[in-house]
PDB file of N, CA, C and O in Angstrom:
ATOM      1  N   MET A   1      -6.836  17.660 -21.785  1.00  0.00           N
ATOM      2  CA  MET A   1      -6.707  18.161 -20.635  1.00  0.00           C
ATOM      3  C   MET A   1      -7.849  17.674 -19.735  1.00  0.00           C
ATOM      4  O   MET A   1      -8.999  17.857 -20.135  1.00  0.00           O
ATOM      5  N   ILE A   2      -7.609  16.984 -18.388  1.00  0.00           N
ATOM      6  CA  ILE A   2      -8.898  16.532 -17.730  1.00  0.00           C
ATOM      7  C   ILE A   2      -8.876  17.406 -16.769  1.00  0.00           C
ATOM      8  O   ILE A   2      -7.906  18.024 -16.329  1.00  0.00           O
ATOM      9  N   THR A   3     -10.315  17.457 -16.352  1.00  0.00           N
ATOM     10  CA  THR A   3     -10.951  18.392 -15.187  1.00  0.00           C
ATOM     11  C   THR A   3     -11.108  17.553 -14.117  1.00  0.00           C
ATOM     12  O   THR A   3     -11.644  16.463 -14.315  1.00  0.00           O
ATOM     13  N   LEU A   4     -10.663  17.920 -12.794  1.00  0.00           N
ATOM     14  CA  LEU A   4     -11.110  17.211 -11.709  1.00  0.00           C
ATOM     15  C   LEU A   4     -12.271  17.792 -10.888  1.00  0.00           C
ATOM     16  O   LEU A   4     -12.352  19.013 -10.748  1.00  0.00           O
ATOM     17  N   TYR A   5     -13.054  17.072 -10.413  1.00  0.00           N
ATOM     18  CA  TYR A   5     -14.436  17.806  -9.638  1.00  0.00           C
ATOM     19  C   TYR A   5     -14.176  17.519  -8.338  1.00  0.00           C
ATOM     20  O   TYR A   5     -13.928  16.345  -8.062  1.00  0.00           O
ATOM     21  N   PHE A   6     -14.179  18.572  -7.234  1.00  0.00           N
ATOM     22  CA  PHE A   6     -14.082  18.338  -6.023  1.00  0.00           C
ATOM     23  C   PHE A   6     -15.125  18.579  -5.327  1.00  0.00           C
ATOM     24  O   PHE A   6     -15.874  19.459  -5.753  1.00  0.00           O
ATOM     25  N   CYS A   7     -15.476  17.882  -4.073  1.00  0.00           N
ATOM     26  CA  CYS A   7     -16.611  18.046  -3.312  1.00  0.00           C
ATOM     27  C   CYS A   7     -16.162  17.871  -1.832  1.00  0.00           C
ATOM     28  O   CYS A   7     -15.044  17.461  -1.520  1.00  0.00           O
ATOM     29  N   VAL A   8     -17.051  18.189  -1.026  1.00  0.00           N
ATOM     30  CA  VAL A   8     -16.783  18.065   0.650  1.00  0.00           C
ATOM     31  C   VAL A   8     -17.649  17.072   0.885  1.00  0.00           C
ATOM     32  O   VAL A   8     -18.772  17.069   0.380  1.00  0.00           O
ATOM     33  N   VAL A   9     -17.208  16.124   1.682  1.00  0.00           N
ATOM     34  CA  VAL A   9     -18.091  15.083   2.188  1.00  0.00           C
ATOM     35  C   VAL A   9     -17.981  14.996   3.667  1.00  0.00           C
ATOM     36  O   VAL A   9     -16.876  14.933   4.205  1.00  0.00           O
ATOM     37  N   THR A  10     -19.072  14.989   4.329  1.00  0.00           N
ATOM     38  CA  THR A  10     -19.104  14.921   5.676  1.00  0.00           C
ATOM     39  C   THR A  10     -19.348  13.441   6.404  1.00  0.00           C
ATOM     40  O   THR A  10     -20.342  12.758   6.158  1.00  0.00           O
ATOM     41  N   LEU A  11     -18.356  13.064   7.288  1.00  0.00           N
ATOM     42  CA  LEU A  11     -18.586  11.905   7.684  1.00  0.00           C
ATOM     43  C   LEU A  11     -19.140  11.982   9.060  1.00  0.00           C
ATOM     44  O   LEU A  11     -19.430  13.110   9.461  1.00  0.00           O
ATOM     45  N   GLY A  12     -19.346  10.920   9.888  1.00  0.00           N
ATOM     46  CA  GLY A  12     -19.935  10.901  11.210  1.00  0.00           C
ATOM     47  C   GLY A  12     -19.170  11.417  12.162  1.00  0.00           C
ATOM     48  O   GLY A  12     -17.985  11.090  12.088  1.00  0.00           O
ATOM     49  N   GLY A  13     -19.535  12.269  13.219  1.00  0.00           N
ATOM     50  CA  GLY A  13     -18.764  13.012  14.002  1.00  0.00           C
ATOM     51  C   GLY A  13     -18.675  14.481  13.418  1.00  0.00           C
ATOM     52  O   GLY A  13     -18.203  15.358  14.141  1.00  0.00           O
ATOM     53  N   GLY A  14     -19.048  14.744  12.315  1.00  0.00           N
ATOM     54  CA  GLY A  14     -18.854  16.282  11.839  1.00  0.00           C
ATOM     55  C   GLY A  14     -17.615  16.174  10.898  1.00  0.00           C
ATOM     56  O   GLY A  14     -17.492  17.061  10.053  1.00  0.00           O
ATOM     57  N   ARG A  15     -16.667  15.162  10.956  1.00  0.00           N
ATOM     58  CA  ARG A  15     -15.298  15.287  10.202  1.00  0.00           C
ATOM     59  C   ARG A  15     -15.672  15.384   8.795  1.00  0.00           C
ATOM     60  O   ARG A  15     -16.679  14.806   8.385  1.00  0.00           O
ATOM     61  N   LYS A  16     -14.881  16.119   7.987  1.00  0.00           N
ATOM     62  CA  LYS A  16     -15.182  16.526   6.871  1.00  0.00           C
ATOM     63  C   LYS A  16     -13.844  16.297   5.978  1.00  0.00           C
ATOM     64  O   LYS A  16     -12.728  16.633   6.373  1.00  0.00           O
ATOM     65  N   ILE A  17     -14.088  15.711   4.780  1.00  0.00           N
ATOM     66  CA  ILE A  17     -12.734  15.462   3.758  1.00  0.00           C
ATOM     67  C   ILE A  17     -13.136  15.853   2.559  1.00  0.00           C
ATOM     68  O   ILE A  17     -14.320  15.969   2.242  1.00  0.00           O
ATOM     69  N   THR A  18     -12.229  16.064   1.872  1.00  0.00           N
ATOM     70  CA  THR A  18     -12.345  16.552   0.238  1.00  0.00           C
ATOM     71  C   THR A  18     -11.825  15.446  -0.621  1.00  0.00           C
ATOM     72  O   THR A  18     -10.735  14.887  -0.492  1.00  0.00           O
ATOM     73  N   ALA A  19     -12.828  15.182  -1.593  1.00  0.00           N
ATOM     74  CA  ALA A  19     -12.831  14.243  -2.529  1.00  0.00           C
ATOM     75  C   ALA A  19     -12.754  14.762  -4.130  1.00  0.00           C
ATOM     76  O   ALA A  19     -13.507  15.602  -4.621  1.00  0.00           O
ATOM     77  N   GLY A  20     -11.695  14.081  -4.805  1.00  0.00           N
ATOM     78  CA  GLY A  20     -11.901  14.666  -6.086  1.00  0.00           C
ATOM     79  C   GLY A  20     -12.427  13.327  -7.012  1.00  0.00           C
ATOM     80  O   GLY A  20     -12.124  12.164  -6.748  1.00  0.00           O
ATOM     81  N   PHE A  21     -13.179  13.704  -8.016  1.00  0.00           N
ATOM     82  CA  PHE A  21     -13.513  12.620  -8.989  1.00  0.00           C
ATOM     83  C   PHE A  21     -13.393  13.131 -10.507  1.00  0.00           C
ATOM     84  O   PHE A  21     -13.756  14.169 -11.059  1.00  0.00           O
ATOM     85  N   LYS A  22     -12.748  11.999 -10.945  1.00  0.00           N
ATOM     86  CA  LYS A  22     -12.953  12.213 -12.781  1.00  0.00           C
ATOM     87  C   LYS A  22     -13.333  10.619 -13.205  1.00  0.00           C
ATOM     88  O   LYS A  22     -13.043   9.571 -12.629  1.00  0.00           O
ATOM     89  N   LYS A  23     -14.075  10.853 -14.409  1.00  0.00           N
ATOM     90  CA  LYS A  23     -14.597   9.847 -14.974  1.00  0.00           C
ATOM     91  C   LYS A  23     -13.643   8.770 -15.632  1.00  0.00           C
ATOM     92  O   LYS A  23     -13.581   7.585 -15.303  1.00  0.00           O
ATOM     93  N   TRP A  24     -12.974   9.342 -16.537  1.00  0.00           N
ATOM     94  CA  TRP A  24     -11.933   8.413 -17.171  1.00  0.00           C
ATOM     95  C   TRP A  24     -10.821   9.176 -17.192  1.00  0.00           C
ATOM     96  O   TRP A  24     -10.851  10.395 -17.355  1.00  0.00           O
ATOM     97  N   SER A  25      -9.596   8.378 -16.997  1.00  0.00           N
ATOM     98  CA  SER A  25      -8.261   8.850 -17.012  1.00  0.00           C
ATOM     99  C   SER A  25      -7.626   8.618 -18.381  1.00  0.00           C
ATOM    100  O   SER A  25      -7.596   7.565 -19.018  1.00  0.00           O
ATOM    101  N   MET A  26      -7.039  10.016 -18.763  1.00  0.00           N
ATOM    102  CA  MET A  26      -6.346   9.905 -19.977  1.00  0.00           C
ATOM    103  C   MET A  26      -4.910  10.397 -19.698  1.00  0.00           C
ATOM    104  O   MET A  26      -4.210  10.878 -20.588  1.00  0.00           O
ATOM    105  N   SER A  27      -4.520  10.259 -18.464  1.00  0.00           N
ATOM    106  CA  SER A  27      -3.207  10.562 -18.261  1.00  0.00           C
ATOM    107  C   SER A  27      -2.528   9.541 -17.532  1.00  0.00           C
ATOM    108  O   SER A  27      -3.205   8.713 -16.922  1.00  0.00           O
ATOM    109  N   MET A  28      -1.174   9.483 -17.511  1.00  0.00           N
ATOM    110  CA  MET A  28      -0.317   8.152 -16.688  1.00  0.00           C
ATOM    111  C   MET A  28       0.152   8.796 -15.696  1.00  0.00           C
ATOM    112  O   MET A  28       1.094   8.192 -15.181  1.00  0.00           O
ATOM    113  N   TYR A  29      -0.120   9.837 -15.169  1.00  0.00           N
ATOM    114  CA  TYR A  29       0.583  10.584 -13.717  1.00  0.00           C
ATOM    115  C   TYR A  29      -0.278  10.886 -12.955  1.00  0.00           C
ATOM    116  O   TYR A  29      -1.391  11.024 -13.462  1.00  0.00           O
ATOM    117  N   VAL A  30      -0.165  11.086 -11.636  1.00  0.00           N
ATOM    118  CA  VAL A  30      -0.958  11.436 -10.506  1.00  0.00           C
ATOM    119  C   VAL A  30      -0.444  12.870 -10.023  1.00  0.00           C
ATOM    120  O   VAL A  30       0.738  13.096  -9.766  1.00  0.00           O
ATOM    121  N   LYS A  31      -1.442  13.787  -9.933  1.00  0.00           N
ATOM    122  CA  LYS A  31      -1.104  15.369  -9.329  1.00  0.00           C
ATOM    123  C   LYS A  31      -1.533  15.432  -8.002  1.00  0.00           C
ATOM    124  O   LYS A  31      -2.458  14.676  -7.704  1.00  0.00           O
ATOM    125  N   CYS A  32      -1.019  16.250  -7.031  1.00  0.00           N
ATOM    126  CA  CYS A  32      -0.946  16.171  -5.690  1.00  0.00           C
ATOM    127  C   CYS A  32      -2.403  17.220  -5.562  1.00  0.00           C
ATOM    128  O   CYS A  32      -2.364  18.339  -6.073  1.00  0.00           O
ATOM    129  N   PRO A  33      -3.555  16.771  -4.897  1.00  0.00           N
ATOM    130  CA  PRO A  33      -4.868  17.541  -5.003  1.00  0.00           C
ATOM    131  C   PRO A  33      -4.394  18.781  -3.937  1.00  0.00           C
ATOM    132  O   PRO A  33      -5.302  19.605  -3.832  1.00  0.00           O
ATOM    133  N   TYR A  34      -3.449  19.046  -3.294  1.00  0.00           N
ATOM    134  CA  TYR A  34      -3.073  20.147  -2.669  1.00  0.00           C
ATOM    135  C   TYR A  34      -2.430  21.276  -3.220  1.00  0.00           C
ATOM    136  O   TYR A  34      -2.933  22.392  -3.087  1.00  0.00           O
ATOM    137  N   CYS A  35      -1.117  21.058  -3.972  1.00  0.00           N
ATOM    138  CA  CYS A  35      -0.717  21.878  -4.551  1.00  0.00           C
ATOM    139  C   CYS A  35      -0.586  21.863  -6.299  1.00  0.00           C
ATOM    140  O   CYS A  35      -0.253  22.821  -6.996  1.00  0.00           O
ATOM    141  N   GLY A  36      -0.918  20.612  -6.721  1.00  0.00           N
ATOM    142  CA  GLY A  36      -0.954  20.472  -8.242  1.00  0.00           C
ATOM    143  C   GLY A  36       0.382  19.905  -8.700  1.00  0.00           C
ATOM    144  O   GLY A  36       0.567  19.800  -9.913  1.00  0.00           O
ATOM    145  N   SER A  37       1.321  19.532  -7.854  1.00  0.00           N
ATOM    146  CA  SER A  37       2.641  19.036  -8.268  1.00  0.00           C
ATOM    147  C   SER A  37       2.519  17.598  -8.986  1.00  0.00           C
ATOM    148  O   SER A  37       1.685  16.762  -8.640  1.00  0.00           O
ATOM    149  N   GLU A  38       3.286  17.442  -9.844  1.00  0.00           N
ATOM    150  CA  GLU A  38       3.607  15.977 -10.474  1.00  0.00           C
ATOM    151  C   GLU A  38       4.471  15.102  -9.733  1.00  0.00           C
ATOM    152  O   GLU A  38       4.612  13.916 -10.031  1.00  0.00           O
ATOM    153  N   ASP A  39       5.132  15.739  -8.643  1.00  0.00           N
ATOM    154  CA  ASP A  39       6.475  15.083  -8.142  1.00  0.00           C
ATOM    155  C   ASP A  39       5.886  14.586  -6.710  1.00  0.00           C
ATOM    156  O   ASP A  39       6.047  15.190  -5.650  1.00  0.00           O
ATOM    157  N   VAL A  40       5.149  13.325  -6.887  1.00  0.00           N
ATOM    158  CA  VAL A  40       4.735  12.624  -5.803  1.00  0.00           C
ATOM    159  C   VAL A  40       5.310  11.153  -5.775  1.00  0.00           C
ATOM    160  O   VAL A  40       5.679  10.587  -6.804  1.00  0.00           O
ATOM    161  N   GLU A  41       5.357  10.598  -4.567  1.00  0.00           N
ATOM    162  CA  GLU A  41       5.901   9.037  -4.445  1.00  0.00           C
ATOM    163  C   GLU A  41       4.774   8.347  -3.903  1.00  0.00           C
ATOM    164  O   GLU A  41       4.002   8.852  -3.087  1.00  0.00           O
ATOM    165  N   ALA A  42       4.657   6.840  -4.501  1.00  0.00           N
ATOM    166  CA  ALA A  42       3.911   5.921  -4.033  1.00  0.00           C
ATOM    167  C   ALA A  42       4.393   5.334  -2.508  1.00  0.00           C
ATOM    168  O   ALA A  42       5.471   4.757  -2.371  1.00  0.00           O
ATOM    169  N   VAL A  43       3.550   5.537  -1.503  1.00  0.00           N
ATOM    170  CA  VAL A  43       4.081   4.687  -0.173  1.00  0.00           C
ATOM    171  C   VAL A  43       3.749   3.495  -0.238  1.00  0.00           C
ATOM    172  O   VAL A  43       4.636   2.646  -0.162  1.00  0.00           O
ATOM    173  N   LYS A  44       2.576   3.159  -0.374  1.00  0.00           N
ATOM    174  CA  LYS A  44       1.991   1.734  -0.609  1.00  0.00           C
ATOM    175  C   LYS A  44       0.758   1.561  -1.238  1.00  0.00           C
ATOM    176  O   LYS A  44       0.023   2.525  -1.451  1.00  0.00           O
ATOM    177  N   SER A  45       0.457   0.399  -1.562  1.00  0.00           N
ATOM    178  CA  SER A  45      -0.738   0.209  -2.377  1.00  0.00           C
ATOM    179  C   SER A  45      -1.435  -1.170  -1.790  1.00  0.00           C
ATOM    180  O   SER A  45      -0.845  -1.974  -1.069  1.00  0.00           O
ATOM    181  N   TRP A  46      -2.871  -1.298  -2.258  1.00  0.00           N
ATOM    182  CA  TRP A  46      -3.493  -2.311  -1.778  1.00  0.00           C
ATOM    183  C   TRP A  46      -4.767  -2.567  -2.528  1.00  0.00           C
ATOM    184  O   TRP A  46      -5.285  -1.675  -3.200  1.00  0.00           O
ATOM    185  N   GLU A  47      -5.272  -3.749  -2.427  1.00  0.00           N
ATOM    186  CA  GLU A  47      -6.472  -4.066  -3.256  1.00  0.00           C
ATOM    187  C   GLU A  47      -7.733  -3.941  -2.290  1.00  0.00           C
ATOM    188  O   GLU A  47      -7.615  -4.277  -1.111  1.00  0.00           O
ATOM    189  N   MET A  48      -8.850  -3.494  -2.750  1.00  0.00           N
ATOM    190  CA  MET A  48     -10.182  -3.406  -2.151  1.00  0.00           C
ATOM    191  C   MET A  48     -11.003  -4.468  -2.963  1.00  0.00           C
ATOM    192  O   MET A  48     -11.606  -4.026  -3.942  1.00  0.00           O
ATOM    193  N   PRO A  49     -11.107  -5.769  -2.700  1.00  0.00           N
ATOM    194  CA  PRO A  49     -11.775  -6.581  -3.836  1.00  0.00           C
ATOM    195  C   PRO A  49     -12.977  -6.378  -3.825  1.00  0.00           C
ATOM    196  O   PRO A  49     -13.603  -6.259  -4.878  1.00  0.00           O
ATOM    197  N   LYS A  50     -13.651  -6.281  -2.414  1.00  0.00           N
ATOM    198  CA  LYS A  50     -15.245  -6.401  -2.282  1.00  0.00           C
ATOM    199  C   LYS A  50     -15.899  -5.187  -2.867  1.00  0.00           C
ATOM    200  O   LYS A  50     -17.007  -5.153  -3.404  1.00  0.00           O
ATOM    201  N   MET A  51     -14.951  -4.064  -2.665  1.00  0.00           N
ATOM    202  CA  MET A  51     -15.311  -2.749  -3.131  1.00  0.00           C
ATOM    203  C   MET A  51     -15.057  -2.628  -4.705  1.00  0.00           C
ATOM    204  O   MET A  51     -15.716  -1.826  -5.367  1.00  0.00           O
ATOM    205  N   GLY A  52     -14.006  -3.510  -5.335  1.00  0.00           N
ATOM    206  CA  GLY A  52     -13.632  -3.270  -6.689  1.00  0.00           C
ATOM    207  C   GLY A  52     -12.620  -2.184  -7.177  1.00  0.00           C
ATOM    208  O   GLY A  52     -12.503  -1.786  -8.336  1.00  0.00           O
ATOM    209  N   TYR A  53     -11.830  -1.732  -5.959  1.00  0.00           N
ATOM    210  CA  TYR A  53     -10.966  -0.730  -6.231  1.00  0.00           C
ATOM    211  C   TYR A  53      -9.339  -1.285  -5.844  1.00  0.00           C
ATOM    212  O   TYR A  53      -9.034  -2.153  -5.026  1.00  0.00           O
ATOM    213  N   ARG A  54      -8.506  -0.536  -6.654  1.00  0.00           N
ATOM    214  CA  ARG A  54      -7.000  -0.763  -6.302  1.00  0.00           C
ATOM    215  C   ARG A  54      -6.508   0.812  -5.651  1.00  0.00           C
ATOM    216  O   ARG A  54      -6.602   1.875  -6.266  1.00  0.00           O
ATOM    217  N   VAL A  55      -6.014   0.650  -4.369  1.00  0.00           N
ATOM    218  CA  VAL A  55      -5.643   2.015  -3.914  1.00  0.00           C
ATOM    219  C   VAL A  55      -4.334   2.250  -3.646  1.00  0.00           C
ATOM    220  O   VAL A  55      -3.775   1.323  -3.061  1.00  0.00           O
ATOM    221  N   THR A  56      -3.789   3.037  -3.849  1.00  0.00           N
ATOM    222  CA  THR A  56      -2.380   3.621  -3.751  1.00  0.00           C
ATOM    223  C   THR A  56      -2.248   5.036  -3.011  1.00  0.00           C
ATOM    224  O   THR A  56      -2.693   6.116  -3.401  1.00  0.00           O
ATOM    225  N   HIS A  57      -1.457   4.732  -1.734  1.00  0.00           N
ATOM    226  CA  HIS A  57      -1.226   6.134  -0.961  1.00  0.00           C
ATOM    227  C   HIS A  57       0.048   6.818  -1.334  1.00  0.00           C
ATOM    228  O   HIS A  57       1.152   6.290  -1.470  1.00  0.00           O
ATOM    229  N   TYR A  58      -0.277   8.086  -1.480  1.00  0.00           N
ATOM    230  CA  TYR A  58       0.857   9.086  -2.076  1.00  0.00           C
ATOM    231  C   TYR A  58       1.306   9.855  -1.035  1.00  0.00           C
ATOM    232  O   TYR A  58       0.573   9.975  -0.053  1.00  0.00           O
ATOM    233  N   ARG A  59       2.503  10.466  -1.068  1.00  0.00           N
ATOM    234  CA  ARG A  59       3.150  11.430  -0.615  1.00  0.00           C
ATOM    235  C   ARG A  59       3.608  12.617  -1.558  1.00  0.00           C
ATOM    236  O   ARG A  59       4.452  12.333  -2.408  1.00  0.00           O
ATOM    237  N   CYS A  60       3.230  13.665  -1.509  1.00  0.00           N
ATOM    238  CA  CYS A  60       3.751  14.937  -2.263  1.00  0.00           C
ATOM    239  C   CYS A  60       5.055  15.158  -1.860  1.00  0.00           C
ATOM    240  O   CYS A  60       5.145  15.425  -0.661  1.00  0.00           O
ATOM    241  N   ARG A  61       6.189  15.130  -2.532  1.00  0.00           N
ATOM    242  CA  ARG A  61       7.322  15.439  -2.380  1.00  0.00           C
ATOM    243  C   ARG A  61       7.739  17.212  -2.076  1.00  0.00           C
ATOM    244  O   ARG A  61       8.670  17.708  -1.441  1.00  0.00           O
ATOM    245  N   LYS A  62       6.725  17.768  -2.754  1.00  0.00           N
ATOM    246  CA  LYS A  62       6.847  19.412  -2.690  1.00  0.00           C
ATOM    247  C   LYS A  62       6.253  20.015  -1.511  1.00  0.00           C
ATOM    248  O   LYS A  62       6.833  20.738  -0.700  1.00  0.00           O
ATOM    249  N   CYS A  63       4.981  19.628  -1.493  1.00  0.00           N
ATOM    250  CA  CYS A  63       4.118  20.044   0.113  1.00  0.00           C
ATOM    251  C   CYS A  63       4.147  19.147   1.097  1.00  0.00           C
ATOM    252  O   CYS A  63       3.856  19.470   2.248  1.00  0.00           O
ATOM    253  N   GLY A  64       4.488  17.965   0.775  1.00  0.00           N
ATOM    254  CA  GLY A  64       4.273  16.714   1.910  1.00  0.00           C
ATOM    255  C   GLY A  64       2.647  16.302   2.182  1.00  0.00           C
ATOM    256  O   GLY A  64       2.267  15.693   3.183  1.00  0.00           O
ATOM    257  N   GLY A  65       1.822  16.737   1.144  1.00  0.00           N
ATOM    258  CA  GLY A  65       0.288  16.209   1.421  1.00  0.00           C
ATOM    259  C   GLY A  65       0.401  14.800   1.167  1.00  0.00           C
ATOM    260  O   GLY A  65       1.318  14.260   0.548  1.00  0.00           O
ATOM    261  N   LEU A  66      -0.701  14.184   1.741  1.00  0.00           N
ATOM    262  CA  LEU A  66      -0.845  12.634   1.625  1.00  0.00           C
ATOM    263  C   LEU A  66      -2.359  12.503   1.351  1.00  0.00           C
ATOM    264  O   LEU A  66      -3.257  13.163   1.874  1.00  0.00           O
ATOM    265  N   PHE A  67      -2.471  11.500   0.410  1.00  0.00           N
ATOM    266  CA  PHE A  67      -3.657  11.333  -0.414  1.00  0.00           C
ATOM    267  C   PHE A  67      -3.732   9.849  -0.828  1.00  0.00           C
ATOM    268  O   PHE A  67      -2.782   9.069  -0.898  1.00  0.00           O
ATOM    269  N   ASN A  68      -4.991   9.607  -1.080  1.00  0.00           N
ATOM    270  CA  ASN A  68      -5.087   8.072  -1.613  1.00  0.00           C
ATOM    271  C   ASN A  68      -5.689   8.233  -2.988  1.00  0.00           C
ATOM    272  O   ASN A  68      -6.603   8.996  -3.299  1.00  0.00           O
ATOM    273  N   TYR A  69      -4.962   7.307  -3.837  1.00  0.00           N
ATOM    274  CA  TYR A  69      -5.756   7.498  -5.400  1.00  0.00           C
ATOM    275  C   TYR A  69      -6.345   5.957  -5.508  1.00  0.00           C
ATOM    276  O   TYR A  69      -5.736   4.912  -5.279  1.00  0.00           O
ATOM    277  N   TYR A  70      -7.706   6.137  -5.922  1.00  0.00           N
ATOM    278  CA  TYR A  70      -8.339   5.031  -6.051  1.00  0.00           C
ATOM    279  C   TYR A  70      -8.928   4.687  -7.490  1.00  0.00           C
ATOM    280  O   TYR A  70      -9.516   5.568  -8.118  1.00  0.00           O
ATOM    281  N   VAL A  71      -8.768   3.375  -8.025  1.00  0.00           N
ATOM    282  CA  VAL A  71      -9.005   3.239  -9.487  1.00  0.00           C
ATOM    283  C   VAL A  71      -9.573   1.972  -9.516  1.00  0.00           C
ATOM    284  O   VAL A  71      -8.926   1.089  -8.952  1.00  0.00           O
ATOM    285  N   GLY A  72     -10.900   1.591 -10.175  1.00  0.00           N
ATOM    286  CA  GLY A  72     -11.645   0.552 -10.201  1.00  0.00           C
ATOM    287  C   GLY A  72     -13.033   0.989 -10.727  1.00  0.00           C
ATOM    288  O   GLY A  72     -13.406   2.160 -10.668  1.00  0.00           O
ATOM    289  N   ARG A  73     -13.812  -0.059 -11.266  1.00  0.00           N
ATOM    290  CA  ARG A  73     -15.300   0.002 -11.653  1.00  0.00           C
ATOM    291  C   ARG A  73     -15.467   1.543 -12.556  1.00  0.00           C
ATOM    292  O   ARG A  73     -16.165   2.525 -12.307  1.00  0.00           O
ATOM    293  N   GLY A  74     -14.493   1.260 -13.703  1.00  0.00           N
ATOM    294  CA  GLY A  74     -14.694   2.222 -14.702  1.00  0.00           C
ATOM    295  C   GLY A  74     -14.614   3.877 -14.197  1.00  0.00           C
ATOM    296  O   GLY A  74     -15.222   4.770 -14.787  1.00  0.00           O
ATOM    297  N   ARG A  75     -13.917   4.055 -13.228  1.00  0.00           N
ATOM    298  CA  ARG A  75     -13.549   5.383 -12.714  1.00  0.00           C
ATOM    299  C   ARG A  75     -12.383   5.493 -11.921  1.00  0.00           C
ATOM    300  O   ARG A  75     -11.808   4.422 -11.726  1.00  0.00           O
ATOM    301  N   GLU A  76     -11.842   6.577 -11.374  1.00  0.00           N
ATOM    302  CA  GLU A  76     -10.758   6.984 -10.545  1.00  0.00           C
ATOM    303  C   GLU A  76     -10.955   7.919  -9.545  1.00  0.00           C
ATOM    304  O   GLU A  76     -11.811   8.697  -9.966  1.00  0.00           O
ATOM    305  N   PHE A  77     -10.595   8.242  -8.424  1.00  0.00           N
ATOM    306  CA  PHE A  77     -10.696   9.351  -7.701  1.00  0.00           C
ATOM    307  C   PHE A  77      -9.772   9.595  -6.373  1.00  0.00           C
ATOM    308  O   PHE A  77      -9.358   8.671  -5.673  1.00  0.00           O
ATOM    309  N   VAL A  78      -9.553  10.753  -6.171  1.00  0.00           N
ATOM    310  CA  VAL A  78      -8.817  11.001  -5.146  1.00  0.00           C
ATOM    311  C   VAL A  78      -9.405  11.465  -3.934  1.00  0.00           C
ATOM    312  O   VAL A  78     -10.413  12.167  -4.025  1.00  0.00           O
ATOM    313  N   LEU A  79      -8.794  11.099  -2.465  1.00  0.00           N
ATOM    314  CA  LEU A  79      -9.377  11.302  -1.427  1.00  0.00           C
ATOM    315  C   LEU A  79      -8.084  11.906  -0.650  1.00  0.00           C
ATOM    316  O   LEU A  79      -7.045  11.247  -0.661  1.00  0.00           O
ATOM    317  N   ARG A  80      -8.131  12.998  -0.061  1.00  0.00           N
ATOM    318  CA  ARG A  80      -7.061  13.753   0.736  1.00  0.00           C
ATOM    319  C   ARG A  80      -7.199  13.045   2.148  1.00  0.00           C
ATOM    320  O   ARG A  80      -8.265  12.987   2.761  1.00  0.00           O
ATOM    321  N   VAL A  81      -5.909  12.470   2.630  1.00  0.00           N
ATOM    322  CA  VAL A  81      -6.119  11.544   3.806  1.00  0.00           C
ATOM    323  C   VAL A  81      -5.266  12.215   5.088  1.00  0.00           C
ATOM    324  O   VAL A  81      -5.277  11.768   6.235  1.00  0.00           O
ATOM    325  N   GLY A  82      -4.727  13.069   4.752  1.00  0.00           N
ATOM    326  CA  GLY A  82      -3.848  13.928   5.816  1.00  0.00           C
ATOM    327  C   GLY A  82      -3.360  15.191   5.484  1.00  0.00           C
ATOM    328  O   GLY A  82      -2.981  15.435   4.338  1.00  0.00           O
ATOM    329  N   PRO A  83      -3.333  16.092   6.463  1.00  0.00           N
ATOM    330  CA  PRO A  83      -2.983  17.679   6.311  1.00  0.00           C
ATOM    331  C   PRO A  83      -1.444  17.384   5.845  1.00  0.00           C
ATOM    332  O   PRO A  83      -0.651  16.502   6.177  1.00  0.00           O
ATOM    333  N   ARG A  84      -1.339  18.575   4.863  1.00  0.00           N
ATOM    334  CA  ARG A  84       0.060  18.708   4.324  1.00  0.00           C
ATOM    335  C   ARG A  84       0.803  19.222   5.557  1.00  0.00           C
ATOM    336  O   ARG A  84       0.260  19.886   6.440  1.00  0.00           O
ATOM    337  N   ARG A  85       2.261  18.812   5.544  1.00  0.00           N
ATOM    338  CA  ARG A  85       2.813  19.626   6.498  1.00  0.00           C
ATOM    339  C   ARG A  85       3.509  21.090   6.166  1.00  0.00           C
ATOM    340  O   ARG A  85       4.316  21.415   5.296  1.00  0.00           O
ATOM    341  N   ARG A  86       2.929  21.759   7.112  1.00  0.00           N
ATOM    342  CA  ARG A  86       3.308  23.242   6.740  1.00  0.00           C
ATOM    343  C   ARG A  86       5.030  23.384   7.298  1.00  0.00           C
ATOM    344  O   ARG A  86       5.566  22.749   8.207  1.00  0.00           O
ATOM    345  N   THR A  87       5.485  24.182   6.622  1.00  0.00           N
ATOM    346  CA  THR A  87       6.942  24.607   6.731  1.00  0.00           C
ATOM    347  C   THR A  87       6.856  25.935   7.443  1.00  0.00           C
ATOM    348  O   THR A  87       6.146  26.852   7.031  1.00  0.00           O
ATOM    349  N   SER A  88       7.663  26.009   8.608  1.00  0.00           N
ATOM    350  CA  SER A  88       7.593  27.304   9.282  1.00  0.00           C
ATOM    351  C   SER A  88       8.898  28.193   8.439  1.00  0.00           C
ATOM    352  O   SER A  88       9.979  27.700   8.118  1.00  0.00           O
ATOM    353  N   ALA A  89       8.479  29.537   8.211  1.00  0.00           N
ATOM    354  CA  ALA A  89       9.036  30.349   7.519  1.00  0.00           C
ATOM    355  C   ALA A  89      10.103  31.526   8.457  1.00  0.00           C
ATOM    356  O   ALA A  89      10.726  32.404   7.861  1.00  0.00           O
TER     357      ALA A  89
END
């Protein structure tokens, strides 16, 4: 079992983002940081060679959450990048 640690990071202008960190990965799947579902689809991916990371942008099929998954430099982490779509009841 792998535990993710989340923290809130404040950017310029008072904008806050939630970041999840784990040092080493023992799993071959990505979970949605909003609902925990493993039913996610990769939208696009790119390299950040100066920073040493490979980034994959995901969308959760269950809740619609958008997030980026960063891998590199001996660690990996998830950043929530968009609000999940709310469904009206």
